[in-house]
C-alpha positions in Angstrom: 38.9 -28.1 15.3 37.5 -26.6 12.2 36.3 -22.9 11.9 33.9 -21.5 9.2 33.0 -18.1 8.4 29.6 -16.8 7.3 27.2 -14.2 7.7 25.7 -13.2 10.9 22.2 -13.5 10.4 20.4 -13.7 13.6 22.1 -12.7 16.7 23.0 -15.2 19.7 25.6 -17.7 20.5 24.8 -21.5 20.9 26.7 -24.7 21.6 25.3 -28.2 20.9 25.5 -31.2 18.4 25.4 -30.6 14.9 22.4 -32.2 13.2 22.9 -32.3 9.6 19.2 -32.1 7.5 19.3 -33.0 4.0 18.2 -30.0 2.1 20.2 -30.3 -1.0 19.1 -29.3 -4.2 17.7 -31.9 -6.3 20.0 -33.2 -8.8 18.3 -33.1 -12.1 19.7 -34.0 -16.0 18.5 -32.1 -18.9 18.1 -34.1 -22.0 16.3 -34.0 -25.4 13.1 -35.5 -25.8 11.4 -36.7 -29.3 8.4 -34.6 -30.3 5.9 -37.3 -29.4 7.0 -37.1 -25.7 6.1 -33.3 -25.4 2.6 -33.8 -24.2 4.0 -36.3 -21.5 6.5 -33.9 -20.3 4.0 -31.1 -19.8 1.6 -33.5 -18.1 4.3 -34.4 -15.6 5.0 -30.8 -15.0 1.5 -29.9 -14.6 0.9 -32.7 -12.2 4.1 -31.9 -10.2 2.8 -28.6 -9.7 -0.8 -29.7 -8.4 1.0 -32.2 -6.1 3.0 -29.4 -4.6 0.1 -27.3 -4.2 -1.6 -30.1 -2.2 1.4 -30.5 -0.2 1.4 -26.8 0.4 -2.2 -26.6 1.5 -1.7 -29.7 3.7 1.4 -27.9 5.4 -0.8 -24.9 5.7 -3.4 -26.8 7.6 -1.2 -28.4 9.9 0.7 -25.2 10.7 -2.7 -23.3 11.3 -3.5 -26.1 14.0 -0.1 -26.0 15.7 1.0 -22.2 15.3 -2.3 -20.3 14.4 -3.3 -18.2 11.5 -0.8 -15.5 12.2 2.0 -17.9 10.9 0.9 -18.6 7.5 2.3 -15.7 5.4 5.1 -17.8 3.7 2.9 -20.6 2.8 0.4 -18.2 1.1 3.5 -16.5 -0.6 4.7 -19.8 -1.8 1.1 -20.7 -3.0 1.1 -17.5 -5.0 4.4 -18.4 -6.5 3.1 -21.8 -7.6 -0.1 -20.1 -9.1 2.0 -17.9 -11.4 1.0 -18.3 -14.8 4.3 -17.4 -16.0 5.9 -20.2 -14.2 3.8 -22.8 -16.1 3.7 -21.1 -19.5 7.4 -20.2 -19.8 8.4 -23.8 -18.7 5.7 -25.5 -21.2 7.1 -23.3 -24.0 10.6 -24.4 -23.3 9.4 -28.0 -23.5 7.8 -27.3 -26.7 10.6 -25.3 -28.5 13.7 -26.6 -26.8 12.3 -30.1 -27.0 13.8 -31.2 -23.6 12.3 -32.8 -20.4 10.3 -30.9 -17.9 13.0 -31.0 -15.2 15.5 -29.2 -17.7 12.8 -26.7 -18.9 11.9 -25.9 -15.1 15.4 -25.4 -14.2 16.0 -22.9 -17.2 13.0 -21.0 -15.9 14.5 -20.7 -12.6 17.7 -19.4 -14.3 15.9 -16.6 -15.9 14.2 -15.7 -12.6 17.8 -15.6 -11.0 19.0 -13.3 -13.7 15.9 -10.9 -13.2 16.4 -10.7 -9.4 20.3 -10.3 -9.6 19.4 -6.7 -11.6 17.5 -5.6 -8.5 19.1 -2.6 -7.0 17.7 -3.5 -3.1 19.3 -6.4 -1.5 16.5 -6.7 0.6 14.4 -7.4 -2.5 16.9 -9.2 -4.3 16.9 -12.0 -1.6 13.4 -13.0 -2.4 14.7 -15.2 -5.2 15.0 -17.5 -2.5 11.2 -18.0 -2.4 11.1 -18.8 -5.8 13.8 -21.3 -5.7 12.1 -22.8 -2.8 8.8 -23.3 -4.6 10.5 -24.7 -7.8 13.0 -27.1 -5.7 9.6 -28.4 -4.2 8.1 -29.1 -8.1 11.6 -30.9 -8.9 11.6 -33.2 -5.7 7.8 -34.1 -6.7 8.9 -35.1 -10.2 11.7 -36.8 -9.0 9.9 -38.6 -6.3 12.5 -37.7 -3.6 11.0 -37.1 0.2 12.1 -34.1 2.2 13.8 -35.4 5.4 11.6 -34.5 8.3 13.1 -32.5 11.2 13.9 -34.5 14.2 11.2 -34.1 17.0 12.8 -35.4 20.1 16.6 -34.7 19.8 17.9 -32.2 22.6 20.3 -29.6 22.3 21.0 -29.8 18.5 21.9 -27.1 16.0 20.4 -27.7 12.4 22.8 -27.4 9.7 21.5 -27.5 6.1 21.9 -26.4 2.4 19.1 -24.1 2.7 16.0 -24.0 5.1 12.9 -22.5 3.8 10.3 -20.4 5.9 8.1 -23.3 6.2 11.1 -25.3 7.6 11.7 -22.7 10.3 8.1 -22.6 11.4 8.3 -26.4 12.0 11.3 -26.0 14.3 10.9 -26.9 17.8 12.4 -24.4 20.0 12.8 -26.6 23.0 15.3 -28.8 21.1 16.9 -26.8 18.4 19.4 -24.1 19.6 20.6 -22.5 16.5 20.5 -23.0 12.7 23.5 -23.0 10.1 22.7 -22.8 6.2 25.4 -23.2 3.2 23.3 -20.3 1.2 21.2 -17.4 2.1 21.9 -13.9 3.6 20.6 -11.4 6.5 17.9 -10.2 4.4 16.4 -13.6 3.4 13.1 -14.6 4.8 14.6 -17.5 6.8 17.0 -15.0 8.5 14.2 -12.5 9.3 12.3 -15.5 10.9 15.1 -16.6 12.8 15.4 -13.1 14.0 11.9 -13.3 15.0 12.0 -16.5 16.9 15.3 -15.3 18.5 17.2 -18.3 17.0 21.0 -17.7 16.4 21.8 -18.2 12.9 24.5 -18.0 10.5 24.2 -18.2 6.5 26.4 -18.8 3.9 28.6 -21.4 5.5 30.0 -23.4 2.6 30.8 -27.1 3.4 29.0 -27.1 6.6 26.7 -30.0 5.5 29.6 -32.6 5.2 27.9 -35.9 6.6 31.1 -36.7 8.3 30.4 -33.7 10.7 26.8 -34.9 11.9 26.6 -35.4 15.6 30.0 -33.6 16.5 29.9 -30.5 19.0 29.5 -27.2 17.3 29.6 -23.5 18.4 27.3 -20.9 16.4 28.4 -17.6 16.9 25.3 -15.2 15.2 27.1 -12.1 16.4 30.3 -12.6 14.3 29.0 -15.1 11.7 31.6 -17.9 13.0 31.0 -21.6 13.4 33.5 -23.9 15.3 33.6 -27.5 14.9 34.7 -29.7 17.6 36.1 -26.5 19.3 39.3 -26.6 21.3 39.4 -25.6 25.0 40.8 -22.1 24.2 37.7 -21.4 21.4 35.2 -22.9 23.8 36.0 -20.9 26.8 35.9 -17.6 24.7 32.9 -18.3 23.0 31.2 -19.2 26.5 32.3 -15.8 27.8 31.0 -14.1 24.9 27.7 -16.0 25.2 27.7 -15.1 29.0 28.3 -11.5 28.3 25.8 -11.4 25.2 23.0 -13.1 27.3 23.8 -10.9 30.4 23.4 -7.7 28.4 20.3 -8.9 26.5 18.8 -9.7 30.0 19.5 -6.3 31.3 18.0 -4.8 28.0 14.9 -6.7 28.5 14.5 -5.2 31.8 13.6 -2.0 29.9 11.0 -3.5 27.8 8.3 -1.8 29.9 10.1 1.3 30.5 9.0 4.4 28.7 11.4 5.7 25.8 11.9 9.0 27.5 15.1 11.0 28.0 16.5 11.9 31.6 14.8 15.2 31.3 11.3 13.8 30.3 11.2 14.0 26.6 9.3 11.2 24.9 10.5 9.7 21.6 8.5 7.0 19.9 10.6 3.8 19.1 8.8 1.5 16.3 9.7 -1.3 14.3 10.4 -1.9 10.4 8.6 -5.2 9.3 7.8 -7.0 6.2 5.9 -9.9 7.7 3.1 -10.4 10.4 5.6 -12.8 12.1 7.9 -9.8 13.1 5.1 -7.9 14.9 5.6 -10.0 18.1 9.1 -9.5 18.0 8.6 -5.6 17.9 6.5 -5.6 20.7 8.7 -7.9 22.6 11.5 -5.5 22.2 9.3 -2.6 23.5 8.6 -1.0 20.3 5.4 1.1 20.2 4.2 -0.3 17.0 5.3 -0.1 13.3 6.8 2.8 11.5 7.5 1.2 8.4 5.6 -1.9 7.0 6.9 -3.0 3.5 4.2 -4.1 1.3 6.4 -5.0 -1.8 6.4 -8.8 -1.3 2.8 -8.9 -2.1 3.3 -7.6 -5.5 6.5 -9.4 -6.5 6.8 -12.4 -8.8 3.0 -12.1 -9.8 1.6 -12.7 -13.2 -1.4 -10.9 -11.9 -1.7 -8.1 -9.4 -2.9 -9.1 -5.9 -6.6 -8.3 -5.5 -8.1 -6.1 -2.6 -9.0 -9.2 -0.6 -5.8 -10.7 -0.6 -4.0 -7.5 0.4 -6.5 -6.9 3.2 -6.1 -10.3 4.7 -2.3 -9.7 4.9 -2.5 -6.2 6.5 -5.2 -7.4 8.6 -2.8 -9.9 10.1 -0.2 -7.3 10.4 -2.4 -4.8 12.3 -3.5 -7.7 14.7 0.1 -8.6 15.5 1.1 -5.1 16.7 -2.5 -4.2 18.1 -3.3 -1.9 20.0 -0.2 0.2 18.7 -0.1 2.2 15.3 0.6 0.6 12.1 2.4 2.7 9.3 1.8 1.0 5.8 4.0 2.3 2.9 2.4 2.0 -0.4 4.2 -0.1 -3.2 7.8 1.0 -3.1 8.9 -1.0 -6.3 9.4 -0.6 -9.9 10.9 -2.2 -13.0 13.9 -3.5 -11.1 11.8 -5.3 -8.5 10.3 -7.8 -10.8 6.6 -6.9 -10.5 5.3 -9.3 -13.4 1.7 -8.0 -13.2 2.9 -4.8 -14.7 4.1 -4.4 -18.2 7.1 -1.9 -18.0 9.7 -1.3 -20.4 13.5 -2.0 -19.3 15.1 0.7 -18.0 18.7 1.6 -18.0 18.5 3.2 -14.6 15.7 1.5 -12.5 16.7 3.3 -9.4 15.8 6.6 -11.0 13.0 5.5 -13.2 9.5 4.4 -12.8 9.1 3.3 -9.2 7.4 3.8 -6.0 4.7 6.7 -6.2 5.4 7.3 -9.8 4.5 3.6 -10.6 1.5 3.9 -8.4 0.1 6.8 -10.3 0.6 5.3 -13.5 -1.7 2.6 -12.4 -4.4 4.4 -10.5 -6.9 1.3 -10.6 -4.2 -1.0 -9.0 -3.3 1.8 -6.6 -6.8 2.2 -5.4 -7.1 -1.3 -4.6 -4.2 -1.0 -2.2 -5.7 2.1 -0.6 -9.0 0.6 -0.2 -7.4 -2.4 1.5 -5.4 -0.2 3.7 -8.3 2.0 4.6 -10.5 -1.0 5.4 -7.8 -2.1 8.0 -8.0 1.3 9.4 -11.3 0.4 10.9 -9.6 -2.2 13.3 -7.1 0.0 14.8 -4.6 3.1 14.3 -3.3 2.9 10.6 -1.1 5.5 8.8 -0.6 5.7 5.0 2.9 6.6 3.7 3.7 7.4 0.1 7.4 6.6 -1.0 9.7 8.5 -3.1 8.0 11.8 -3.3 9.7 14.5 -5.4 7.1 17.3 -5.5 3.7 18.5 -4.5 1.9 17.2 -7.7 2.6 13.5 -6.9 1.1 14.3 -3.2 -1.9 16.0 -4.4 -2.6 13.3 -6.9 -2.2 10.7 -4.5 -4.2 12.3 -1.9 -7.0 12.8 -4.6 -7.1 9.1 -5.5 -7.4 8.5 -1.6 -10.5 10.8 -1.3 -12.1 8.9 -4.3 -11.5 5.6 -2.4 -13.0 7.1 0.9 -15.9 8.3 -1.0 -16.6 4.8 -2.6 -16.3 3.1 0.8 -18.5 5.7 2.2 -21.2 5.1 -0.3 -21.0 1.2 -0.1 -21.3 1.7 3.9 -17.8 0.1 4.3 -16.2 0.8 7.8 -12.8 3.0 7.8 -11.2 5.7 9.7 -11.9 8.8 7.7 -9.3 10.8 9.4 -6.6 8.2 8.7 -3.3 10.1 8.8 -1.3 10.4 5.6 2.7 10.9 5.3 5.4 11.0 2.6 8.9 9.6 2.6 11.6 12.3 2.3 14.3 10.3 0.6 15.6 12.3 -2.4 17.2 15.9 -2.4 14.2 17.4 -4.2 11.9 16.6 -1.4 14.3 18.1 1.2 14.3 21.2 -0.8 10.6 21.1 -0.9 10.2 20.1 2.6 8.4 23.3 3.8 5.9 23.0 1.0 5.3 19.4 1.4 4.6 19.8 5.3 1.8 21.8 4.6 0.1 18.9 2.6 0.4 15.7 4.9 0.3 14.7 8.6 3.9 13.4 9.1 7.3 13.0 7.4 9.4 9.8 7.5 12.8 10.2 6.4 14.3 7.2 4.5 18.0 7.7 5.1 19.3 4.7 3.1 17.9 6.2 -0.2 18.5 9.9 1.1 22.4 9.3 1.6 22.6 7.4 -1.8 20.9 10.0 -3.8 22.5 13.1 -1.9 26.1 11.8 -2.1 25.5 10.2 -5.7 26.6 6.8 -4.0 25.3 3.3 -5.1 25.1 1.6 -1.6 25.4 -1.9 -3.1 28.8 -1.1 -4.9 31.5 -2.5 -2.5 34.2 -0.2 -4.1 32.0 2.8 -3.0 30.9 1.7 0.4 33.5 3.9 2.1 31.7 6.9 0.6 28.3 5.9 2.0 28.6 8.3 5.0 25.5 8.8 7.2 27.5 11.7 9.1 28.3 13.5 6.0 27.7 17.3 6.5 25.3 17.4 3.5 23.3 14.6 5.1 23.1 16.2 8.4 22.1 19.5 7.0 19.4 17.7 5.0 18.0 16.2 8.1 18.0 19.6 10.0 16.1 21.2 7.2 13.6 18.4 7.3 12.7 18.5 10.7 12.6 22.2 10.8 10.2 22.3 8.1 8.0 19.5 9.7 7.9 21.2 13.2 7.3 24.6 11.4 4.0 23.0 10.0 3.2 21.3 13.3 3.6 17.9 12.0 5.9 15.1 13.5 9.4 14.3 11.9 9.9 10.3 11.8 13.1 8.4 10.7 12.9 5.0 9.5 16.4 4.3 7.7 19.2 2.4 9.1 20.5 5.3 10.8 17.7 4.8 13.4 18.9 1.4 14.5 22.3 2.8 15.4 22.7 4.0 19.1 25.6 6.1 18.0 23.4 8.3 15.8 20.9 8.7 18.7 22.1 12.0 20.1 22.2 13.7 17.0 18.7 12.5 15.7 17.3 13.4 19.3 19.0 16.7 19.2 17.7 17.7 15.9 14.2 17.2 17.1 13.1 13.8 15.4 9.8 12.6 17.1 10.0 8.9 16.0 12.6 6.3 15.0 11.7 3.0 13.2 14.1 0.2 13.0 14.6 -3.5 13.1 13.3 -5.1 16.2 16.7 -6.3 17.5 17.9 -2.7 17.6 14.9 -1.1 19.7 16.2 -1.8 23.2 19.9 -0.9 22.6 18.4 2.6 21.1 16.1 3.0 24.3 19.1 2.6 26.5 20.7 5.3 24.9 17.8 7.4 24.7 17.3 6.9 28.5 20.8 8.0 29.3 20.5 11.2 27.3 18.8 14.7 28.0 17.3 16.5 25.2 19.2 19.6 26.3 22.6 17.8 26.0 21.8 16.2 22.9 20.6 19.4 21.3 24.1 20.9 22.1 25.8 17.7 20.5 23.8 18.0 17.6 24.4 21.6 16.9 28.3 20.8 17.5 28.4 18.5 14.7 27.8 21.4 12.2 31.1 22.8 13.2 32.9 20.2 11.2 33.6 19.8 7.6 34.0 15.9 7.0 31.9 13.0 8.2 35.2 11.4 9.8 35.5 15.0 11.9 31.8 14.5 13.1 31.9 10.9 13.9 35.2 11.5 16.2 33.5 14.3 17.9 30.5 12.6 18.2 32.1 9.6 19.9 34.1 11.8 22.2 30.8 13.4 23.7 29.2 9.9 24.0 32.4 8.7 25.7 32.3 12.0 27.9 28.6 11.5 29.0 29.4 7.9 29.9 32.3 8.9 32.0 30.4 11.6 33.8 27.5 9.3 34.5 29.8 6.9 36.0 31.6 9.7 38.4 
C-alpha cells in the first residue's frame, strides 16, 4: 500500500481503479535564434494562438450542445485570456529583444504572470493563475503538435488522476463512469475545485507523484474529507475508509432530507441561508443544498487579466447566466472588489507597498466612474429579470456611499431615458468589513437597504492579522471579544434603522458559530453551498430565545479561547437535553 497526502478540495470518499490521464506540462526548450528568424517565430506564436482560439470555440460549441449554455463561463474566460493583447505583445517583444524562440518567450511571459499573481493577498484570487497557465499550455501544445489525451468514455468505476485538470476537462467528465479526481497541483479555491464541488465529485489536489504510470489501473481510495489518497489499500485501510464513506453518505442523505424544509428555529424564527458564488455553475449547487438565493456574487474574475475592461454586454451576459441559475431567488451582486494586488491589467495603477489598504474595492470603482457605471448598468439591466441586490465593498465612510449611489442614480436616469427595463427600486447595500464602517454603522444604516458583514476582512483589520501569514494564523480568531463586540454593534445599528443585517464571511458556514450569529440577531447568512445544510440543521435545533442567551453569555468572557469553550459547552448541553 502507498498513501499520499494532499488538499481536501471537494468532500466525499470514492473507491475505484486509478486511471492516469496525461496532462503533464509540455516540455519545451529555450534557445537563441538568428535575427532573420524573428518574423518566423512571431508567426508561429500568432498561428498557435489562432489555432488555440479555434480549438476553444469548437469545444464551446460541443459543450453547448451537450451541457447547455449555462456551462460555458470557463471557456469564455479562457477565450478572454487568449484575446489579451498583453499576452501577444509581451511575448512578441521578448522574441525580438531576447532573440529567443517563441516557446521560450511564452514561458517567460507566464513566469511574469506567476510573479504578479503570487503578490495577490487574497488566496481565492491568487488561484486564478491556473486559468492563465491552462491557456498558455494549450498554446504551447499547439506549437509542439502534441495532442491532448481524451477522457475515457466507456470505462466504469474509475478515478481520474492527472498533473492538472482544466475546467474544460471537468465539464467533459462523464459522472456515470468517473467517481473522483486527483491532481498533482491546484488548491481548494481553484476553478477545478469549485467545479468539483458543484458537480459533487470527490477531489484531492496537490498530490505529488500520483501520476506515476506504474500506478495506472490499480485500486485506489480518494478521501476528499481528509485529503488522503490510498493506492492498493490494505484490508485495514479499506475497512476504515468504507466505514467513513458509509457514515459520510448517511449524514449527507439525512441532511438532504432537510433541503425542502424551511430555515427556521424551533420557536418559529426564520433566517435566510444563501450561497457565496463566483460562477454560474455554482448556482445549481446552492439551490440543491437548500439555499434561498445568493448572498454574495463575486464579480472579480470578469475583470482580471485583461488588456481592456469588460464591456457592458459581456458583463450582462454573465450576470444574466448567474441570475438564471438561481431564479426565482434573489441575487446579491458585489461590485468590483479588487485593486492593484489583483492584477487588473485594464487599469493603470501605480505599484502599492500595501495593496490591502490601497486603491481597491469601492475606492478603485470611484476613481474610474465610467467603468463603474458600465458595471452598474449591467447589474440594473439584469434586475429586470428577477430580484437583484447591489452591494458596495470596503466602505469606510458616508462620502463613498453617497458618491456610489449618485452614480447609480445617473445610470438609472440614462436607462430610463433610453427605455431600457430595470428595477427602479433595486436594493443597495454595503459591506461592513473595516473598523471605520463598524464605528459609523448607525450613520451608514440610514443610507442603505441592508448591511452584509465580510468577516474575513473584518477580523483581519480589527486584529491587525494577515490571514495568509501562517505564523499568525493562531491569532486569527473569529470569537475574539473585539470581533464579537463589532458584530453586535453592526446588528444593533442595522435593526435600529430598520434594515436587515447579513453576514457573508467564513463564519457564516461554520455551524459552531450559528447560535452566536442567530442570538446577535443576524437576518441572513451566506456561505459556500456545501455548508448550507449543516448550518440549517443547527438552526432547526436552536430556539431564538436560547441562542440570544448564549450570545449574551459570550460577552462575559475576556478571550477567544474562553468564549469558544463556553460556546461548545452550551451546544453540548443543548444536544444532551434534546436526547434526554
